[in-house]
MARGU-624092 format. One record per residue: x, y, z of N, C-alpha, C, O in turn; residue number from 0. Coordinates in steps of 0.001 Angstrom, whole numbers. Each point is the difference from the previous one (the first is absolute). Last residue first. Layout:
       n_x       n_y       n_z      ca_x      ca_y      ca_z       c_x       c_y       c_z       o_x       o_y       o_z   resi
         X         Y         Z         X         Y         Z         X         Y         Z         X         Y         Z    NUM
...
END
This chain:
       n_x       n_y       n_z      ca_x      ca_y      ca_z       c_x       c_y       c_z       o_x       o_y       o_z   resi
    -23343    -35384    -81626      1390       472       118       746      -723      1031      1178       281       220    107
     -5861      -936     -1030       770      -603     -1069      1488       369       101       861      -735      -482    106
     -4126      2655      3365       239     -1390       371       864      -709     -1044       747      -918       337    105
     -2171      5351     -1180       957       -10      1117       344     -1427       380      1162      -294       279    104
     -4476       905     -3529      1313       385      -543      1058       -27      1097      1126      -438      -234    103
     -5546      -306      1473       469     -1147      -777      1380       304      -571       868      -873       -33    102
     -3066      4343      2239       398     -1025       971       565     -1204      -733      1001      -569       436    101
     -2898      4061     -2936      1356       346       483       480     -1037      1011      1198      -275        74    100
     -5652       183     -1903      1007      -626      -835      1425       314       464       923      -761      -290     99
     -5484       480      3201       963      1019      -417      1093      -682      -833       786      -769       553     98
     -6330      -461       411      1398      -233       377       886      1089      -578      -413       775      -863     97
     -4947     -3094      1497       707      1276       -98      1416      -220       506       224      -512      1097     96
     -4610     -2537     -3177      1177        15       862       722      1320      -249       213       396     -1146     95
     -5661     -2542       460      1205       719      -436      1146      -229       978      -197      -447      1130     94
     -4840      -586     -1117       755      -890      -885      1272       643      -524       383      -211     -1151     93
     -3998      1753      4341       178       648     -1301       729      -905      -999       -50       232     -1208     92
      -688     -1871      5558     -1303       527      -410        91       603     -1404      -868      -232      -842     91
      4789     -1324      3053      -813     -1091      -535     -1353       496      -503      -541      -543      -963     90
      5437      2756      1547     -1377       388       305      -894     -1049      -655      -266        57     -1201     89
      5809       375      2768     -1060      -648      -766     -1355       508       489      -257        54      1203     88
      5579      1772     -1270     -1220       -28       809     -1140      -538      -866      -365       604     -1009     87
      6121     -1256       825     -1243       521      -564     -1158      -147       975        17      -859       882     86
      4976      -323      -880      -663       848      1010     -1281       654      -523      -372      1099       411     85
      2853     -3204     -4334       481        -8      1373      -696      1051       873      -224      1141      -403     84
      -812     -3728     -4155      -482      1253       583       434        77      1464      -837      -133       892     83
      2158     -3575     -3587      -275       976     -1059      -379      1374       542       270      1019      -636     82
       665     -4543      3667      1126         3      -937      -182      1071     -1075       941       708      -359     81
     -4387     -1640      3515      1065       822       583      1219        72      -926       733       990        17     80
     -4403     -3867      -964      -303      1396      -332      1125       927       472       338       983      -659     79
       -10     -5482      1898       169       135     -1452      -268      1439      -444       749       549      -807     78
     -1565     -1609      5274      1449       -24      -248       289       143     -1493       953       674      -390     77
     -5420     -1106      1750       515      1323       354      1502        69      -260       504      1025      -457     76
     -2554     -5179      -156      -501       954     -1000       548      1396       265       429       690      -926     75
       537     -4007      4102       724      -257     -1246      -430       972     -1096       837       514      -742     74
     -3148      -414      4805      1362       521       183       824      -190     -1273       767       879      -393     73
     -5076     -2774       518       -58      1463       -85      1392       619       145       338       943      -716     72
      -713     -5572      1337      -247       333     -1400       -42      1522      -200       561       526      -962     71
      -258     -2176      5353      1263      -222      -721      -144       382     -1474       896       612      -581     70
     -4776      -487      3175       899      1069       414      1350      -126      -711       565       998      -446     69
     -3715     -4421      -140      -426      1214      -691       924      1172       322       336       797      -875     68
       440     -4839      3153       241      -178     -1433      -348      1270      -776       769       453      -848     67
     -1777      -575      5433      1449        36      -200       338      -100     -1483       853       733      -501     66
     -5361     -1228      1690       446      1367       246      1494       126      -270       436       936      -670     65
     -2318     -5222       488      -424       803     -1154       477      1442       143       459       607      -968     64
       274     -3449      4601       848      -410     -1118      -344       819     -1251       893       450      -717     63
     -3583       205      4482      1346       512       256       941      -342     -1152       799       833      -426     62
     -5148     -2597       298       -30      1449      -219      1387       611       220       419       881      -750     61
      -996     -5456      1707       -94       239     -1446        49      1494      -306       684       433      -927     60
      -821     -1657      5444      1285      -393      -590         8       237     -1509       984       490      -552     59
     -5017       206      2836       972      1026       359      1365      -306      -614       669       891      -524     58
     -4068     -4087        83      -286      1174      -822       990      1119       256       432       684      -928     57
      -172     -4482      3644       398      -349     -1361      -221      1179      -942       843       293      -847     56
     -2356       194      5221      1462       -23       -17       518      -322     -1399       956       613      -475     55
     -5587      -854      1198       463      1390        35      1524        77       -60       556       852      -693     54
     -2548     -5098      1039      -254       579     -1322       488      1444       -73       571       419     -1006     53
      -324     -2538      5139       949      -645      -918      -175       593     -1394       979       316      -676     52
     -4053      1027      3896      1315       610       244      1058      -604      -921       873       714      -493     51
     -5176     -2594       456       -17      1309      -650      1348       703       183       487       659      -919     50
     -1129     -4695      3162        81      -241     -1440        36      1318      -763       753       146      -963     49
     -1435       129      5545      1361      -479      -260       196      -260     -1491      1036       350      -566     48
     -5355       777      2033       895      1158        48      1452      -403      -280       726       725      -679     47
     -3952     -4146      1016      -261       826     -1185       954      1185       -58       554       312     -1054     46
      -412     -2944      4893       562      -743     -1142      -202       796     -1291       907        97      -827     45
     -2906      1609      4689      1453       143        61       663      -723     -1158       946       520      -590     44
     -5556     -1036      1102       305      1362      -453      1504       231       -13       536       608      -926     43
     -2109     -4669      2705      -190        41     -1455       341      1372      -564       608       100     -1066     42
      -482      -594      5752      1039      -826      -619      -107        66     -1531      1002       192      -689     41
     -4373      1875      3181      1261       757        92      1122      -769      -678       801       578      -734     40
     -4927     -2720      1098       -89      1104      -953      1294       813        -9       491       399     -1056     39
      -863     -3853      4228        53      -547     -1351       -31      1095     -1054       746       -54      -978     38
     -1328      1267      5483      1381      -445      -245       150      -538     -1412       986       288      -677     37
     -5307       810      2056       810      1206      -205      1452      -365      -277       631       575      -887     36
     -3567     -4050      2037      -304       514     -1339       841      1232      -312       514       144     -1109     35
      -197     -1837      5404       588      -974      -928      -238       457     -1438       900       -70      -837     34
     -2977      2546      4190      1447       242       -23       715      -961      -945       934       391      -700     33
     -5550      -975      1435       226      1257      -728      1499       281      -126       478       419     -1055     32
     -1747     -4074      3692      -225      -289     -1417       217      1250      -859       564       -85     -1091     31
      -361       583      5748      1147      -793      -458      -148      -306     -1485       975        92      -746     30
     -4573      2011      2815      1129       922      -156      1245      -733      -488       742       516      -836     29
     -4532     -3094      1865      -250       820     -1184      1142       963      -265       403       193     -1147     28
      -268     -2742      5071       214      -865     -1149      -213       780     -1298       754      -167      -959     27
     -1761      2360      4974      1449      -218      -119       334      -855     -1216       959       286      -717     26
     -5493       303      1766       581      1261      -455      1509      -141      -214       542       458     -1005     25
     -2796     -4126      2867      -391       185     -1398       606      1281      -577       501         8     -1125     24
       157      -820      5697       700     -1020      -783      -304       158     -1482       905       -66      -833     23
     -3184      2844      3970      1410       396      -190       791     -1027      -812       902       379      -748     22
     -5456     -1544      1565       116      1254      -757      1455       434      -151       434       244     -1125     21
     -1694     -4089      3878        22      -210     -1451       260      1280      -785       755       -22      -972     20
     -1320       134      5721      1253      -685      -341       124      -129     -1516      1071       230      -563     19
     -4920      1677      2332      1079       862       483      1365      -645      -214      1018       691         1     18
     -5061     -3099     -1069       313      1060      -967      1144       883       466       773       469      -835     17
      -896     -5536      2613      -893      1154        54       476      1051      -998      1145       -16      -451     16
      -549     -5470        36       627      1218       493      -990      1141       -32      -910        32      -828     15
       326     -5567      1392      -371      1144      -814       594      1255       634      -178       266      1189     14
      2082     -5399      -962      -659      1037       783      -304      1164      -933       845       394      -804     13
       562     -6010       815      -201      1208      -785      -804       975       835     -1060      -320       538     12
      4446     -4139       512     -1201       732       355       -59      1252      -873      1006       698      -131     11
      1453     -5972       424        18      1364      -510     -1325       658       329     -1068      -602      -105     10
      4194     -3829      1910     -1308       612      -103       168      1439      -459       743       769       611      9
      2205     -5448     -1300        50      1378       464     -1370       590      -216      -595      -148     -1067      8
      2942     -5053      1618     -1033       853      -542       136      1377       623       209       156      1203      7
      3127     -4647     -2264      -438      1025       941     -1036       867      -678       116       312     -1185      6
      2288     -5503       709      -778      1039      -640      -465       964      1089      -606      -391       997      5
      4795     -3300     -1639      -963       575       924      -706      1128      -717       655       890      -543      4
      2450     -5643      -643      -517      1311      -374     -1009       453      1036      -821      -775       491      3
      5225     -2874      -961     -1281       329       639      -412      1419      -384       785       940       124      2
      2227     -3691     -3571       105       588      1332     -1386       266       566      -991        65      -726      1
      2323     -4059     -2831      -450      1349        82        74       490      1439      -225      -753       948      0
END
């Protein structure tokens, strides 16, 4: 075994005065508040990111539904246009106004 030397270190405890302790305690409290604030902000940001993903998905679905519905409406109007060319549809009254002469001209 090698030679071992034991060294002793003397530790001294000194009581700090209030003018030193007060700013340290206040600073420590502020640091803890900031750590808590960072945690709350981080969690809120995660919630918002998740909500944004859901909103994007909803927007994509709504856009697809809008396109589908719009295409369906165009097809319905195109079908009506065959029988009632350049007709004016009144959805409130449930009528279509058209000029039969236009259909005759288109047939020629």
